[in-house]
FINU-564690 format. One record per residue (C-alpha): residue number from 0; x, y, z. Coordinates in steps of 0.05 Angstrom, whole numbers. Layout:
% residues N
rec seq=NUM	east=X	north=Y	up=Z
...
This chain:
% residues 546
rec seq=0	east=585	north=-1303	up=-822
rec seq=1	east=631	north=-1261	up=-780
rec seq=2	east=692	north=-1304	up=-790
rec seq=3	east=665	north=-1325	up=-858
rec seq=4	east=644	north=-1262	up=-864
rec seq=5	east=723	north=-781	up=-721
rec seq=6	east=718	north=-737	up=-724
rec seq=7	east=757	north=-673	up=-701
rec seq=8	east=828	north=-651	up=-717
rec seq=9	east=892	north=-686	up=-698
rec seq=10	east=914	north=-676	up=-626
rec seq=11	east=975	north=-632	up=-621
rec seq=12	east=1013	north=-676	up=-574
rec seq=13	east=1046	north=-740	up=-597
rec seq=14	east=1021	north=-804	up=-565
rec seq=15	east=1071	north=-855	up=-540
rec seq=16	east=1054	north=-928	up=-543
rec seq=17	east=1086	north=-986	up=-506
rec seq=18	east=1105	north=-1039	up=-557
rec seq=19	east=1118	north=-1108	up=-530
rec seq=20	east=1163	north=-1154	up=-571
rec seq=21	east=1136	north=-1224	up=-577
rec seq=22	east=1201	north=-1255	up=-555
rec seq=23	east=1183	north=-1294	up=-492
rec seq=24	east=1113	north=-1266	up=-496
rec seq=25	east=1061	north=-1292	up=-446
rec seq=26	east=1017	north=-1350	up=-469
rec seq=27	east=959	north=-1332	up=-424
rec seq=28	east=888	north=-1330	up=-448
rec seq=29	east=834	north=-1298	up=-405
rec seq=30	east=772	north=-1330	up=-377
rec seq=31	east=721	north=-1276	up=-384
rec seq=32	east=680	north=-1262	up=-321
rec seq=33	east=625	north=-1212	up=-306
rec seq=34	east=655	north=-1147	up=-284
rec seq=35	east=624	north=-1097	up=-236
rec seq=36	east=594	north=-1052	up=-289
rec seq=37	east=520	north=-1057	up=-302
rec seq=38	east=493	north=-1024	up=-365
rec seq=39	east=423	north=-1008	up=-387
rec seq=40	east=410	north=-1017	up=-461
rec seq=41	east=354	north=-980	up=-495
rec seq=42	east=327	north=-1014	up=-557
rec seq=43	east=333	north=-958	up=-609
rec seq=44	east=306	north=-998	up=-668
rec seq=45	east=277	north=-1066	up=-683
rec seq=46	east=257	north=-1081	up=-754
rec seq=47	east=224	north=-1150	up=-754
rec seq=48	east=229	north=-1189	up=-819
rec seq=49	east=249	north=-1128	up=-860
rec seq=50	east=302	north=-1147	up=-911
rec seq=51	east=318	north=-1074	up=-921
rec seq=52	east=354	north=-1077	up=-854
rec seq=53	east=385	north=-1147	up=-863
rec seq=54	east=448	north=-1159	up=-822
rec seq=55	east=464	north=-1088	up=-797
rec seq=56	east=540	north=-1083	up=-786
rec seq=57	east=552	north=-1010	up=-770
rec seq=58	east=517	north=-947	up=-746
rec seq=59	east=540	north=-874	up=-747
rec seq=60	east=517	north=-802	up=-746
rec seq=61	east=547	north=-743	up=-784
rec seq=62	east=560	north=-683	up=-740
rec seq=63	east=512	north=-641	up=-781
rec seq=64	east=458	north=-625	up=-730
rec seq=65	east=404	north=-667	up=-764
rec seq=66	east=401	north=-718	up=-707
rec seq=67	east=401	north=-776	up=-756
rec seq=68	east=428	north=-847	up=-743
rec seq=69	east=452	north=-883	up=-805
rec seq=70	east=454	north=-959	up=-806
rec seq=71	east=496	north=-997	up=-857
rec seq=72	east=476	north=-1068	up=-874
rec seq=73	east=516	north=-1125	up=-901
rec seq=74	east=459	north=-1136	up=-949
rec seq=75	east=478	north=-1072	up=-987
rec seq=76	east=435	north=-1014	up=-961
rec seq=77	east=450	north=-953	up=-919
rec seq=78	east=387	north=-929	up=-884
rec seq=79	east=374	north=-876	up=-831
rec seq=80	east=324	north=-856	up=-778
rec seq=81	east=318	north=-800	up=-727
rec seq=82	east=367	north=-819	up=-673
rec seq=83	east=322	north=-806	up=-613
rec seq=84	east=257	north=-832	up=-642
rec seq=85	east=252	north=-903	up=-614
rec seq=86	east=233	north=-952	up=-669
rec seq=87	east=225	north=-894	up=-717
rec seq=88	east=216	north=-905	up=-792
rec seq=89	east=278	north=-916	up=-835
rec seq=90	east=292	north=-881	up=-901
rec seq=91	east=340	north=-909	up=-953
rec seq=92	east=402	north=-865	up=-963
rec seq=93	east=440	north=-910	up=-1012
rec seq=94	east=422	north=-976	up=-1045
rec seq=95	east=479	north=-1020	up=-1070
rec seq=96	east=437	north=-1082	up=-1080
rec seq=97	east=418	north=-1106	up=-1149
rec seq=98	east=351	north=-1071	up=-1138
rec seq=99	east=388	north=-1005	up=-1133
rec seq=100	east=406	north=-1010	up=-1207
rec seq=101	east=479	north=-987	up=-1199
rec seq=102	east=540	north=-1019	up=-1231
rec seq=103	east=580	north=-1067	up=-1188
rec seq=104	east=525	north=-1083	up=-1137
rec seq=105	east=540	north=-1119	up=-1072
rec seq=106	east=558	north=-1192	up=-1078
rec seq=107	east=535	north=-1230	up=-1016
rec seq=108	east=573	north=-1295	up=-1028
rec seq=109	east=603	north=-1321	up=-964
rec seq=110	east=622	north=-1266	up=-915
rec seq=111	east=622	north=-1210	up=-966
rec seq=112	east=576	north=-1151	up=-973
rec seq=113	east=573	north=-1078	up=-954
rec seq=114	east=615	north=-1079	up=-891
rec seq=115	east=640	north=-1007	up=-883
rec seq=116	east=617	north=-935	up=-889
rec seq=117	east=641	north=-868	up=-862
rec seq=118	east=624	north=-795	up=-866
rec seq=119	east=681	north=-747	up=-881
rec seq=120	east=700	north=-704	up=-821
rec seq=121	east=683	north=-644	up=-863
rec seq=122	east=615	north=-671	up=-884
rec seq=123	east=576	north=-614	up=-853
rec seq=124	east=626	north=-558	up=-869
rec seq=125	east=612	north=-521	up=-934
rec seq=126	east=684	north=-495	up=-934
rec seq=127	east=714	north=-565	up=-930
rec seq=128	east=735	north=-606	up=-990
rec seq=129	east=699	north=-663	up=-955
rec seq=130	east=632	north=-627	up=-955
rec seq=131	east=575	north=-677	up=-965
rec seq=132	east=626	north=-734	up=-978
rec seq=133	east=608	north=-805	up=-957
rec seq=134	east=649	north=-869	up=-966
rec seq=135	east=632	north=-942	up=-973
rec seq=136	east=672	north=-1007	up=-978
rec seq=137	east=637	north=-1066	up=-1009
rec seq=138	east=649	north=-1131	up=-1046
rec seq=139	east=624	north=-1144	up=-1116
rec seq=140	east=630	north=-1197	up=-1169
rec seq=141	east=694	north=-1199	up=-1211
rec seq=142	east=688	north=-1147	up=-1266
rec seq=143	east=738	north=-1166	up=-1321
rec seq=144	east=734	north=-1098	up=-1354
rec seq=145	east=747	north=-1058	up=-1290
rec seq=146	east=815	north=-1027	up=-1273
rec seq=147	east=845	north=-1062	up=-1213
rec seq=148	east=893	north=-1026	up=-1166
rec seq=149	east=913	north=-1083	up=-1118
rec seq=150	east=922	north=-1153	up=-1146
rec seq=151	east=916	north=-1223	up=-1115
rec seq=152	east=966	north=-1276	up=-1135
rec seq=153	east=913	north=-1331	up=-1145
rec seq=154	east=842	north=-1353	up=-1131
rec seq=155	east=806	north=-1287	up=-1146
rec seq=156	east=734	north=-1294	up=-1122
rec seq=157	east=710	north=-1221	up=-1121
rec seq=158	east=730	north=-1148	up=-1122
rec seq=159	east=730	north=-1101	up=-1063
rec seq=160	east=715	north=-1028	up=-1078
rec seq=161	east=725	north=-964	up=-1038
rec seq=162	east=677	north=-912	up=-1065
rec seq=163	east=665	north=-838	up=-1053
rec seq=164	east=595	north=-809	up=-1058
rec seq=165	east=564	north=-741	up=-1046
rec seq=166	east=498	north=-726	up=-1012
rec seq=167	east=448	north=-694	up=-1059
rec seq=168	east=452	north=-618	up=-1058
rec seq=169	east=376	north=-615	up=-1067
rec seq=170	east=357	north=-672	up=-1020
rec seq=171	east=403	north=-685	up=-961
rec seq=172	east=365	north=-748	up=-946
rec seq=173	east=395	north=-787	up=-1004
rec seq=174	east=460	north=-798	up=-1041
rec seq=175	east=467	north=-768	up=-1110
rec seq=176	east=489	north=-832	up=-1145
rec seq=177	east=516	north=-792	up=-1204
rec seq=178	east=573	north=-769	up=-1159
rec seq=179	east=599	north=-840	up=-1151
rec seq=180	east=676	north=-841	up=-1154
rec seq=181	east=714	north=-905	up=-1148
rec seq=182	east=776	north=-893	up=-1105
rec seq=183	east=809	north=-961	up=-1111
rec seq=184	east=791	north=-1032	up=-1129
rec seq=185	east=825	north=-1094	up=-1100
rec seq=186	east=821	north=-1167	up=-1119
rec seq=187	east=804	north=-1215	up=-1063
rec seq=188	east=817	north=-1290	up=-1056
rec seq=189	east=767	north=-1334	up=-1018
rec seq=190	east=698	north=-1311	up=-996
rec seq=191	east=720	north=-1301	up=-924
rec seq=192	east=762	north=-1252	up=-883
rec seq=193	east=738	north=-1192	up=-921
rec seq=194	east=754	north=-1141	up=-866
rec seq=195	east=714	north=-1083	up=-894
rec seq=196	east=711	north=-1031	up=-838
rec seq=197	east=727	north=-959	up=-854
rec seq=198	east=737	north=-903	up=-803
rec seq=199	east=767	north=-833	up=-802
rec seq=200	east=819	north=-820	up=-750
rec seq=201	east=831	north=-755	up=-712
rec seq=202	east=887	north=-742	up=-763
rec seq=203	east=834	north=-733	up=-817
rec seq=204	east=856	north=-795	up=-855
rec seq=205	east=812	north=-854	up=-876
rec seq=206	east=832	north=-922	up=-848
rec seq=207	east=807	north=-988	up=-878
rec seq=208	east=820	north=-1061	up=-866
rec seq=209	east=829	north=-1118	up=-915
rec seq=210	east=830	north=-1188	up=-886
rec seq=211	east=876	north=-1246	up=-902
rec seq=212	east=856	north=-1307	up=-945
rec seq=213	east=862	north=-1374	up=-911
rec seq=214	east=910	north=-1431	up=-922
rec seq=215	east=976	north=-1420	up=-959
rec seq=216	east=956	north=-1349	up=-978
rec seq=217	east=957	north=-1327	up=-904
rec seq=218	east=1031	north=-1312	up=-907
rec seq=219	east=1015	north=-1251	up=-951
rec seq=220	east=994	north=-1215	up=-887
rec seq=221	east=1069	north=-1208	up=-874
rec seq=222	east=1085	north=-1184	up=-944
rec seq=223	east=1084	north=-1108	up=-948
rec seq=224	east=1078	north=-1111	up=-1024
rec seq=225	east=1010	north=-1146	up=-1018
rec seq=226	east=945	north=-1114	up=-994
rec seq=227	east=919	north=-1175	up=-955
rec seq=228	east=922	north=-1174	up=-879
rec seq=229	east=933	north=-1099	up=-875
rec seq=230	east=905	north=-1034	up=-847
rec seq=231	east=910	north=-981	up=-901
rec seq=232	east=911	north=-906	up=-890
rec seq=233	east=896	north=-853	up=-943
rec seq=234	east=868	north=-784	up=-956
rec seq=235	east=809	north=-806	up=-1000
rec seq=236	east=794	north=-738	up=-1030
rec seq=237	east=812	north=-726	up=-1103
rec seq=238	east=882	north=-694	up=-1105
rec seq=239	east=854	north=-635	up=-1143
rec seq=240	east=811	north=-619	up=-1082
rec seq=241	east=872	north=-613	up=-1037
rec seq=242	east=923	north=-573	up=-1078
rec seq=243	east=961	north=-550	up=-1016
rec seq=244	east=974	north=-620	up=-989
rec seq=245	east=1044	north=-647	up=-987
rec seq=246	east=1019	north=-719	up=-985
rec seq=247	east=1035	north=-764	up=-1045
rec seq=248	east=987	north=-773	up=-1102
rec seq=249	east=967	north=-847	up=-1108
rec seq=250	east=990	north=-890	up=-1167
rec seq=251	east=920	north=-887	up=-1197
rec seq=252	east=916	north=-811	up=-1186
rec seq=253	east=851	north=-814	up=-1147
rec seq=254	east=872	north=-800	up=-1075
rec seq=255	east=932	north=-782	up=-1033
rec seq=256	east=977	north=-824	up=-988
rec seq=257	east=1005	north=-796	up=-922
rec seq=258	east=1080	north=-786	up=-928
rec seq=259	east=1086	north=-814	up=-857
rec seq=260	east=1059	north=-883	up=-876
rec seq=261	east=1114	north=-934	up=-859
rec seq=262	east=1127	north=-961	up=-929
rec seq=263	east=1129	north=-895	up=-967
rec seq=264	east=1197	north=-893	up=-1002
rec seq=265	east=1214	north=-965	up=-985
rec seq=266	east=1193	north=-1033	up=-1012
rec seq=267	east=1119	north=-1042	up=-1000
rec seq=268	east=1051	north=-1013	up=-1014
rec seq=269	east=1051	north=-939	up=-996
rec seq=270	east=980	north=-944	up=-969
rec seq=271	east=998	north=-996	up=-915
rec seq=272	east=993	north=-969	up=-844
rec seq=273	east=998	north=-1035	up=-806
rec seq=274	east=1005	north=-1108	up=-825
rec seq=275	east=999	north=-1179	up=-798
rec seq=276	east=924	north=-1180	up=-784
rec seq=277	east=878	north=-1239	up=-799
rec seq=278	east=808	north=-1210	up=-803
rec seq=279	east=799	north=-1144	up=-765
rec seq=280	east=725	north=-1146	up=-785
rec seq=281	east=710	north=-1088	up=-738
rec seq=282	east=761	north=-1036	up=-717
rec seq=283	east=759	north=-962	up=-698
rec seq=284	east=807	north=-904	up=-690
rec seq=285	east=804	north=-873	up=-620
rec seq=286	east=788	north=-799	up=-626
rec seq=287	east=834	north=-781	up=-567
rec seq=288	east=895	north=-826	up=-571
rec seq=289	east=894	north=-837	up=-646
rec seq=290	east=906	north=-911	up=-635
rec seq=291	east=873	north=-963	up=-678
rec seq=292	east=833	north=-1012	up=-635
rec seq=293	east=817	north=-1076	up=-673
rec seq=294	east=780	north=-1140	up=-657
rec seq=295	east=819	north=-1191	up=-698
rec seq=296	east=781	north=-1255	up=-710
rec seq=297	east=820	north=-1318	up=-692
rec seq=298	east=830	north=-1383	up=-727
rec seq=299	east=846	north=-1442	up=-682
rec seq=300	east=858	north=-1417	up=-611
rec seq=301	east=851	north=-1343	up=-596
rec seq=302	east=807	north=-1283	up=-607
rec seq=303	east=847	north=-1219	up=-597
rec seq=304	east=841	north=-1145	up=-585
rec seq=305	east=898	north=-1101	up=-609
rec seq=306	east=914	north=-1027	up=-601
rec seq=307	east=968	north=-1000	up=-646
rec seq=308	east=997	north=-943	up=-685
rec seq=309	east=1037	north=-930	up=-748
rec seq=310	east=1080	north=-987	up=-774
rec seq=311	east=1056	north=-1042	up=-726
rec seq=312	east=1063	north=-1115	up=-745
rec seq=313	east=1009	north=-1156	up=-709
rec seq=314	east=1043	north=-1222	up=-727
rec seq=315	east=991	north=-1263	up=-766
rec seq=316	east=1002	north=-1319	up=-788
rec seq=317	east=1063	north=-1327	up=-743
rec seq=318	east=1024	north=-1306	up=-682
rec seq=319	east=953	north=-1315	up=-658
rec seq=320	east=940	north=-1273	up=-597
rec seq=321	east=997	north=-1286	up=-548
rec seq=322	east=1016	north=-1354	up=-577
rec seq=323	east=1046	north=-1383	up=-639
rec seq=324	east=1005	north=-1382	up=-703
rec seq=325	east=1001	north=-1436	up=-757
rec seq=326	east=1063	north=-1413	up=-794
rec seq=327	east=1132	north=-1411	up=-763
rec seq=328	east=1166	north=-1343	up=-769
rec seq=329	east=1230	north=-1334	up=-808
rec seq=330	east=1297	north=-1331	up=-773
rec seq=331	east=1310	north=-1279	up=-749
rec seq=332	east=1237	north=-1264	up=-734
rec seq=333	east=1208	north=-1195	up=-746
rec seq=334	east=1189	north=-1153	up=-687
rec seq=335	east=1115	north=-1166	up=-673
rec seq=336	east=1066	north=-1127	up=-630
rec seq=337	east=1027	north=-1163	up=-576
rec seq=338	east=952	north=-1154	up=-572
rec seq=339	east=929	north=-1118	up=-510
rec seq=340	east=884	north=-1178	up=-493
rec seq=341	east=862	north=-1245	up=-520
rec seq=342	east=813	north=-1299	up=-500
rec seq=343	east=803	north=-1372	up=-520
rec seq=344	east=772	north=-1390	up=-586
rec seq=345	east=724	north=-1449	up=-590
rec seq=346	east=706	north=-1449	up=-516
rec seq=347	east=647	north=-1421	up=-477
rec seq=348	east=680	north=-1352	up=-482
rec seq=349	east=698	north=-1346	up=-554
rec seq=350	east=676	north=-1358	up=-625
rec seq=351	east=688	north=-1293	up=-662
rec seq=352	east=706	north=-1225	up=-633
rec seq=353	east=668	north=-1163	up=-654
rec seq=354	east=710	north=-1100	up=-646
rec seq=355	east=679	north=-1036	up=-620
rec seq=356	east=699	north=-967	up=-595
rec seq=357	east=735	north=-931	up=-539
rec seq=358	east=680	north=-896	up=-502
rec seq=359	east=684	north=-819	up=-503
rec seq=360	east=610	north=-803	up=-490
rec seq=361	east=573	north=-775	up=-429
rec seq=362	east=570	north=-835	up=-382
rec seq=363	east=625	north=-825	up=-329
rec seq=364	east=633	north=-899	up=-311
rec seq=365	east=650	north=-917	up=-383
rec seq=366	east=699	north=-861	up=-399
rec seq=367	east=761	north=-887	up=-435
rec seq=368	east=739	north=-960	up=-433
rec seq=369	east=741	north=-1002	up=-496
rec seq=370	east=672	north=-1032	up=-510
rec seq=371	east=669	north=-1093	up=-555
rec seq=372	east=638	north=-1162	up=-555
rec seq=373	east=629	north=-1233	up=-579
rec seq=374	east=591	north=-1245	up=-643
rec seq=375	east=550	north=-1304	up=-617
rec seq=376	east=552	north=-1347	up=-555
rec seq=377	east=540	north=-1421	up=-566
rec seq=378	east=553	north=-1476	up=-617
rec seq=379	east=525	north=-1490	up=-686
rec seq=380	east=505	north=-1436	up=-734
rec seq=381	east=535	north=-1368	up=-718
rec seq=382	east=472	north=-1327	up=-730
rec seq=383	east=427	north=-1368	up=-685
rec seq=384	east=457	north=-1347	up=-618
rec seq=385	east=459	north=-1285	up=-575
rec seq=386	east=523	north=-1244	up=-570
rec seq=387	east=558	north=-1218	up=-508
rec seq=388	east=582	north=-1148	up=-490
rec seq=389	east=652	north=-1139	up=-462
rec seq=390	east=696	north=-1082	up=-438
rec seq=391	east=768	north=-1071	up=-418
rec seq=392	east=805	north=-1012	up=-389
rec seq=393	east=865	north=-998	up=-436
rec seq=394	east=892	north=-932	up=-409
rec seq=395	east=926	north=-913	up=-344
rec seq=396	east=911	north=-849	up=-304
rec seq=397	east=956	north=-809	up=-351
rec seq=398	east=922	north=-833	up=-414
rec seq=399	east=978	north=-880	up=-435
rec seq=400	east=966	north=-950	up=-459
rec seq=401	east=975	north=-1002	up=-405
rec seq=402	east=1017	north=-1065	up=-410
rec seq=403	east=975	north=-1126	up=-430
rec seq=404	east=990	north=-1157	up=-362
rec seq=405	east=948	north=-1101	up=-331
rec seq=406	east=888	north=-1108	up=-377
rec seq=407	east=829	north=-1154	up=-362
rec seq=408	east=769	north=-1170	up=-406
rec seq=409	east=703	north=-1163	up=-368
rec seq=410	east=632	north=-1180	up=-389
rec seq=411	east=580	north=-1127	up=-377
rec seq=412	east=522	north=-1143	up=-332
rec seq=413	east=455	north=-1123	up=-361
rec seq=414	east=407	north=-1082	up=-319
rec seq=415	east=337	north=-1107	up=-303
rec seq=416	east=304	north=-1059	up=-352
rec seq=417	east=345	north=-1088	up=-409
rec seq=418	east=328	north=-1159	up=-389
rec seq=419	east=254	north=-1143	up=-385
rec seq=420	east=256	north=-1113	up=-455
rec seq=421	east=291	north=-1173	up=-485
rec seq=422	east=257	north=-1209	up=-542
rec seq=423	east=290	north=-1277	up=-534
rec seq=424	east=335	north=-1276	up=-472
rec seq=425	east=316	north=-1307	up=-405
rec seq=426	east=309	north=-1255	up=-350
rec seq=427	east=370	north=-1283	up=-313
rec seq=428	east=417	north=-1280	up=-372
rec seq=429	east=469	north=-1227	up=-390
rec seq=430	east=471	north=-1248	up=-463
rec seq=431	east=445	north=-1195	up=-510
rec seq=432	east=385	north=-1216	up=-552
rec seq=433	east=420	north=-1204	up=-617
rec seq=434	east=476	north=-1235	up=-657
rec seq=435	east=528	north=-1180	up=-649
rec seq=436	east=547	north=-1159	up=-719
rec seq=437	east=577	north=-1092	up=-700
rec seq=438	east=575	north=-1027	up=-662
rec seq=439	east=556	north=-956	up=-677
rec seq=440	east=577	north=-888	up=-654
rec seq=441	east=533	north=-826	up=-658
rec seq=442	east=553	north=-753	up=-661
rec seq=443	east=551	north=-748	up=-585
rec seq=444	east=600	north=-805	up=-575
rec seq=445	east=547	north=-853	up=-551
rec seq=446	east=554	north=-927	up=-570
rec seq=447	east=503	north=-974	up=-601
rec seq=448	east=506	north=-1050	up=-603
rec seq=449	east=474	north=-1074	up=-668
rec seq=450	east=459	north=-1139	up=-703
rec seq=451	east=403	north=-1188	up=-718
rec seq=452	east=358	north=-1227	up=-671
rec seq=453	east=333	north=-1298	up=-677
rec seq=454	east=306	north=-1316	up=-747
rec seq=455	east=250	north=-1267	up=-762
rec seq=456	east=277	north=-1211	up=-719
rec seq=457	east=319	north=-1174	up=-769
rec seq=458	east=356	north=-1111	up=-752
rec seq=459	east=362	north=-1095	up=-678
rec seq=460	east=400	north=-1037	up=-647
rec seq=461	east=412	north=-1021	up=-574
rec seq=462	east=439	north=-956	up=-546
rec seq=463	east=479	north=-957	up=-482
rec seq=464	east=443	north=-906	up=-440
rec seq=465	east=471	north=-914	up=-369
rec seq=466	east=521	north=-952	up=-327
rec seq=467	east=532	north=-963	up=-253
rec seq=468	east=589	north=-997	up=-216
rec seq=469	east=575	north=-1053	up=-166
rec seq=470	east=636	north=-1041	up=-123
rec seq=471	east=638	north=-1094	up=-68
rec seq=472	east=601	north=-1148	up=-107
rec seq=473	east=655	north=-1200	up=-93
rec seq=474	east=613	north=-1262	up=-105
rec seq=475	east=587	north=-1234	up=-172
rec seq=476	east=514	north=-1244	up=-158
rec seq=477	east=495	north=-1174	up=-179
rec seq=478	east=480	north=-1150	up=-107
rec seq=479	east=520	north=-1121	up=-50
rec seq=480	east=500	north=-1161	up=11
rec seq=481	east=528	north=-1189	up=76
rec seq=482	east=557	north=-1247	up=36
rec seq=483	east=604	north=-1197	up=3
rec seq=484	east=622	north=-1167	up=70
rec seq=485	east=641	north=-1236	up=96
rec seq=486	east=685	north=-1248	up=35
rec seq=487	east=720	north=-1181	up=44
rec seq=488	east=732	north=-1194	up=119
rec seq=489	east=760	north=-1263	up=105
rec seq=490	east=806	north=-1242	up=49
rec seq=491	east=834	north=-1185	up=90
rec seq=492	east=846	north=-1226	up=153
rec seq=493	east=791	north=-1193	up=194
rec seq=494	east=743	north=-1227	up=242
rec seq=495	east=673	north=-1210	up=262
rec seq=496	east=700	north=-1176	up=324
rec seq=497	east=736	north=-1127	up=280
rec seq=498	east=668	north=-1106	up=254
rec seq=499	east=628	north=-1113	up=319
rec seq=500	east=600	north=-1177	up=288
rec seq=501	east=588	north=-1137	up=224
rec seq=502	east=521	north=-1108	up=247
rec seq=503	east=541	north=-1036	up=234
rec seq=504	east=470	north=-1007	up=236
rec seq=505	east=447	north=-1047	up=297
rec seq=506	east=386	north=-1078	up=264
rec seq=507	east=405	north=-1149	up=283
rec seq=508	east=425	north=-1170	up=212
rec seq=509	east=490	north=-1169	up=175
rec seq=510	east=472	north=-1147	up=105
rec seq=511	east=488	north=-1099	up=49
rec seq=512	east=469	north=-1037	up=89
rec seq=513	east=523	north=-1056	up=141
rec seq=514	east=573	north=-1066	up=85
rec seq=515	east=561	north=-997	up=56
rec seq=516	east=561	north=-963	up=125
rec seq=517	east=629	north=-993	up=142
rec seq=518	east=654	north=-970	up=75
rec seq=519	east=631	north=-898	up=87
rec seq=520	east=651	north=-890	up=160
rec seq=521	east=719	north=-923	up=156
rec seq=522	east=737	north=-896	up=87
rec seq=523	east=754	north=-966	up=64
rec seq=524	east=764	north=-984	up=-9
rec seq=525	east=718	north=-1042	up=-23
rec seq=526	east=729	north=-1040	up=-98
rec seq=527	east=773	north=-1102	up=-92
rec seq=528	east=771	north=-1156	up=-39
rec seq=529	east=847	north=-1163	up=-38
rec seq=530	east=905	north=-1123	up=-66
rec seq=531	east=920	north=-1142	up=-138
rec seq=532	east=978	north=-1190	up=-144
rec seq=533	east=1040	north=-1163	up=-178
rec seq=534	east=1049	north=-1191	up=-248
rec seq=535	east=1119	north=-1191	up=-279
rec seq=536	east=1128	north=-1147	up=-339
rec seq=537	east=1146	north=-1179	up=-406
rec seq=538	east=1221	north=-1183	up=-417
rec seq=539	east=1228	north=-1138	up=-477
rec seq=540	east=1199	north=-1068	up=-480
rec seq=541	east=1208	north=-1013	up=-531
rec seq=542	east=1174	north=-947	up=-548
rec seq=543	east=1146	north=-923	up=-613
rec seq=544	east=1128	north=-851	up=-628
rec seq=545	east=1061	north=-841	up=-662
């Protein structure tokens, strides 16, 4: 399905990004191994067999003090529960299914559906023009009488609609459907690569993704006059609500376009922020750096993670991850932006990447790390296998984006409590017992992994509640023992004599307690068994101001 298928004000300081030209780019692909971070996941909700929570793809909380967690489902409903009430009852907030009785209901053909929702940053502020405003992005059947804003050249299979709603003034627990305001409508070709995520950045603008049709239509991802294969950025509020804004009024008069978008005043769609993506099914805008972090689903060879700013060209279909894509680029080739990481598609590691969030919550070990995952691990039907949880460390000590050569994808280890609570996963497995449809972010910056379990276990959501680092676990068995001490001694050219045979506590055994005692008394850094090997920098570097 996956492949077939925020707050705050803008930071005052500009953020500088390293952009790596794809001339002589590395062709590496990572083999993902278990890192030294162990996380405990708390099952926040589990709705077995309930079609009202079918295929949850996103979770979020408005910063309104109500402690609610809203879950958006591909099936067409937005529902909420009290965030801290484990397995608490859900209430329907908005129903875009045919049962909801609204015009243009969700069309679930192929990978379509309700795939994006977002609360306006001013949702809880009565003085904001965004007060009580909520946004959805969904697919619907072709409506011949509807006004279309973005057109496909051929093969129209459905329409995609970005809609603004307002919460009811009398009942904050439901949307007032009479406030429905269609912001824009786009034609889509093929029933795959919908994209569909929406997210507000720290600049206050709404970002959304539209995927690229397959086959010969894929080249439209490189065409700035077409909406396919793009990240769009707009101010979704009605222009009359923002009379002091200097941003442009859209062609349909329903929203504004930032004057800093790269194609304003030149050939191209004004709304385009970045181009050359295939299917960034899940992306997010980091609340600190302002960078877009996207998991872009691969086709033949690579799943990729990209971090980018205004005007980036991610290269599809000329590039797939760090290697050539299915279509040769023109001569001279445009300047493409490398992903920050990729991994093999169609192997034990990769089938379909699920993008997540840069962690900005309360767990120190996770600060600044990008948390994402793999949709399902195995072969055959996508939705019949457990997903995997990954992380990478994208920023250096100064908060600047690292070079891709310095970034490694790691798989989280799962703590014993998580394994014991698993519905379907063996106790020795680090797979998550859900097909990983998406992630969520609550008002406290905490992250949720959400999706569906095995058939019959609809709607599962886990909150990441703690993390510890297993420094010194060099043989990756989840324990720090004498075996790790032996590896460290050997890799650093030390003998038993250097460690008085390693029995630091004199109990007759060389074990983990000796390892930790040597670390403390000698002030040694056991976080790595050997110094990291130097990796040459890519040949061409440039800078781009955000």
